[in-house]
C-alpha positions in Angstrom: 111.2 103.8 112.5 112.0 107.3 113.7 112.5 108.9 117.0 111.1 112.4 117.5 114.0 114.3 119.2 114.2 117.9 120.3 116.7 119.7 118.1 118.3 121.3 121.2 119.1 117.8 122.6 120.7 116.4 119.5 124.3 116.2 118.6 126.5 114.2 116.3 129.1 112.2 118.1 131.2 111.7 114.9 130.8 112.1 111.2 128.9 115.4 111.0 131.0 116.4 108.1 130.1 113.1 106.2 126.3 113.9 105.9 124.5 115.5 103.0 120.9 116.7 102.6 118.3 117.3 100.0 114.7 118.6 100.0 112.7 115.4 99.5 109.4 117.3 99.3 108.0 120.7 100.1 108.8 121.3 103.7 110.9 118.2 104.3 114.7 117.8 104.2 116.3 114.4 104.3 119.8 114.0 105.9 121.8 111.0 104.7 125.3 109.5 104.6 127.0 110.5 101.4 129.1 107.3 101.4 126.4 104.6 101.7 123.1 106.6 101.3 121.8 105.5 104.7 118.9 107.6 105.9 119.9 109.5 109.1 117.0 111.9 109.8 114.2 114.0 108.4 113.8 117.7 109.2 110.2 119.1 108.8 110.0 122.8 108.3 106.7 123.0 110.1 108.4 121.7 113.3 111.6 123.8 113.6 112.5 122.6 117.1 112.2 118.9 116.3 114.3 116.3 114.3 113.1 112.8 113.3 116.1 110.5 113.7 116.1 107.2 112.0 116.3 104.5 114.7 118.6 102.4 112.6 121.5 104.8 113.0 121.4 104.7 116.8 124.1 102.5 118.5 123.2 100.5 121.5 119.8 100.0 123.2 118.4 103.5 123.9 116.0 104.0 126.8 112.5 104.5 125.5 110.6 107.5 126.7 107.4 106.9 128.7 105.2 108.1 125.8 106.8 105.8 123.2 104.2 104.2 120.8 103.7 102.8 117.3 101.9 104.9 114.7 100.4 104.0 111.3 100.0 100.4 112.4 97.1 100.0 110.0 99.5 100.3 107.1 102.4 98.2 108.3 103.6 95.3 106.2 101.5 92.2 106.7 104.6 90.1 107.5 105.7 92.5 110.3 104.5 91.6 113.8 104.6 94.1 116.6 105.7 92.1 119.6 105.8 94.6 122.4 103.1 96.1 124.7 103.5 99.7 123.5 100.3 101.6 122.5 99.4 101.3 118.8 97.7 104.0 116.7 96.4 104.0 113.1 97.5 107.6 112.7 100.1 110.0 114.0 99.3 111.2 117.5 101.4 114.4 117.4 99.5 117.5 116.3 101.6 119.9 114.2 101.2 123.5 115.1 101.9 126.1 112.5 
């Protein structure tokens, strides 16, 4: 799971010197911990003001924005159950502007 975050609102609290990056595909850069390999975020070239931060690296219980939702629910694992009341979509709801 990823959170779409405005680049201007993101900052590392610690460990910014411990991350590495690689181009995982044309237009996408993955940021990861060089010690354990944990995924930290994805940067998409077509969206220069946005970062996609892996929710697994966030400490605590962040407050969800009012437009929070699930995407690609038609391709989720059969064993995974969505147990909240957030809206669910079969595709991404964000339109990328070039």
